[in-house]
N, C-alpha and C positions, 0 to 999 in steps of 0.2 A: 503494500500500499503506500509505503514510503518512497518506493521507486517511482511509483505513478504520480505522487505528488510532486516531486523533483522534476519530472518530465514536464507535467503541467506547467509548473513554475517557469522551466527553461522556455517553453513554447510562448508563455506570456510576456516574458522578458524580450523575446525575439520580434514577436508583433509589437510591442511597445517601441522597441528600437526603430523599426521599419515606419512607424508612425511619425517618430520623431526626426527622420531624415530629412523632412520637408520644413524643420523649424531649427534655424541656427540661433543659439544664445551663446555670444564671445565678445570679448573686450573688443572695442573698437579702436583703431589706430587714432593717434593724435595729431597726425600730420598726413599729407599727401605721400610722403615717403614712407611711412609706417602703416599706411592705409590697410585694413583686413580685408583679404579676399574673400567675396561671397559668390553664391551661385544666383543665376536669374531664376525665377518661378519659384523662389524658397523664401519663406518668410524668415525675417532676422528681427530679433528683440535685444533691445538694450534700453538703458536710460542715462540721463545726465546725473553727474555727481556734484556740479558747481554751477553758478551762473557763468555765462559766457563760453561753456564747454563745447568743442566741436568734436564729433566723431567722424571718422574717416573711414571710408569703405571703396573697394574697387570691385569691378566686374569685367567680364570679357565677353564679347558677342562672337561667336565663331562663324556668323553669316550676317548679311546685312538684312534688316527687317526694322521693326518698330517697338517701341517699349512705352509703358506707362508705369507709373509708381503707385502703389497703394500704401497710404500710410494711416495708422490708426493708434488710438490711446484712449484710455478712460477719461471721460469728461470731468475735469476739474474746475476749481474755482477760478485760477488764472493759470495763465501759460501759454507762451508761443513757440513752436518748433519751426524753425527756418531750415528749409531743405534744398540743396543745390545739385546739380547734375553738372559734370565737367568732362571735356575730352581729355585725351591722354596728356596733352600739352598743358593742361590745367586752365584752358579757356572755358569760360561759362557756357552751358548749353541752355539751362532753363532753372528757374528758380520758383518755389512755391511755400507757402506758410500753412501750417495747420495750427489752428487757434483752440483755446480751451474747450470750446463747444464743439469742435469738429470731431467727433468721436472715429469717423472713418471718412476718409477721402480718396479718390483716384483722379489722377492727372489726365490730361489730354494724351493722345498718342505722339509720339516723337520718333521720327525714323531717322536710323543711324546705320551707317556701314560697319562692317566687321572690325573689330578692334577692342581695346581696353579703354574703360571709363571709370570716373571717380563719382562716389556718391557721398555728401557730406550732409550731416544733420546738426544743427546748431542751436543751442538755448539762448533765448533772447534775454538780454542783461536785465530788462526792467520787469520782465515777466517769466520767471523761471519756474520750471516743474520738475521734480524728480520722478514722476511718474513714469513708469515703462511705457517704451512706444515699440510699434511693430512694422516693418516696412517690407515690401516685396517690390522687386524689379520684374514687372511682366514683359515677357519677351515673345514675339511672333516673327519668325522668319519670313521674309518676304523680299523680291527683287523689284517690288513695284511701288516702294515708297521712296520719297525724297530722302537725301542723305543729311539734310539740316545744315550743312555748311554751303548751300546753293544760293547766297543772299547776294551775290554779284554776278555779272555776266560772264566773267572768267571762271567762276567756280560753278557755272551752270550744270545740273545734272543731265546727262545724256540719256534720252528716252528713245522709243521707237514708235513709230506710227501705228495706228490701229491697236494699240494696247492701252489699258487703263491704268493712271498712276494716281497715287494718294498723297497727300500732304497736309499741313496745317500751318498756319502763320502764328507765331507764338508771341508776338508783341505788336503793339498798334503801330501803323505805319511800317510794317515789315514787309520783305520781299522774298519771293522764290523764284529762282532762274530756271530754266529747262532750255536743252537744245535738242534739235532733231534735224534729221536728214531726209530728202526725198531723192530717189535714185534717176527719176525721169520727170519729164515735163507733166503736169497734171492738176487736179485741184484738191484742197483740203477743207474740212471745216474744224471748229474747235468745240468741244462739248465740256462743259463745265457743270458740276453738280455739288450741291452742299445741303445740309438740313437747314430748316427754316430757323432763323435766330430773332431776336428782338429789334435789332435795327443794325445797321452796317451795309456796306458796299464792298464786293471784291472788284478790282479791276485787272483784267486780262489783257496785257498789251502784246502784239505780235510785230516782231522785227526781222527784216531780211539781213540786216547789219546792225550793228551796235547803235548806231546814230540815225537809223532809218526804221521809224515806227509805220508799219504799213496799216494796221487797224487797231483799234481798242474795244472792248465789250465790256459792260458792267453787269455784274449778277448781284441783285441786290437781295435784302434779307429775306424776302418772300419768294425769290426766284430759286426754287429748288432746282431747276435744270435750266441750263441756258446753252443753246447752240447757235453759234455764229452762221453768217451766210458762206457759201463756197468761195473759195479765194484761189484764182489760177495762179500757178508758180511754175517756174522752170527749176530744173534739178539744183540742189544745193542745200546749204545749211540754213537753219531759221532758228530764232530765239522765241520763247514764250516767258513773260515776266507777269507773275501774279502778286498783287499786293492789296492791302486794305488801307483804309482811311485812318487818321490818327484817333478819331472818335468811335471806332467800330466795336460792336461786341461780338464780331465774327473771329477775333484772335481765339485761338486754341480749338476752333471748329474744324473737323475734318472736312476735306474737299477732295473731289476727283477730277482728273483731266485726262482727256483723250483727244489725240490728233486724227481725225478721220481722214484717210487717203485713199 
């Protein structure tokens, strides 16, 4: 009977370990250089021990795709958690706050190429809480998401005609650039789709050269789908710039783009 109990106990421990594999509770690094390696799609739990403390983590994407961050904590009387995503060169990608009453939130989707990234969670000096927090880097592999460093013509994402691509502008007045090629004379149209928002306008500008805008179309908050007229073109390279206005609520909203050829 004792042997049976021991076997049951061992099986229970194995099951418990398997369930805990998706939860990491470990000391965070205190700088970029000492950042703790974490896995995507895995819950990580920690807490601040002092005002102004910063917890550093790093993660790796083995392929291009898009991420979002889910951040949660118990509701507390006061406290602000400031969270930031960085490229490997430590330049900022995205920032968000979780306030005392935000028991759980999930950010917008952020397209990223394969590579190493940093995540930093920082306590707010004037509103500090030692309550435990949990976050998860949600990752989905995809070859059809913008790479986020495409905010200039020189860094435009190369896309294919007749394929749908996705992106989001993460700041008011932001820009996303795309480049595509057509092999022979023909005509294209531009399809743009987004969910309805309270207010705001996306501007879709089409260039044959960096300083030669051919057309521009506007997709307003209530225009879920917008398709341009047909545009006749010779073979060559072309550019699309997507931007929003400085007072727009369309920041952080996913959109899709397709060049019909």
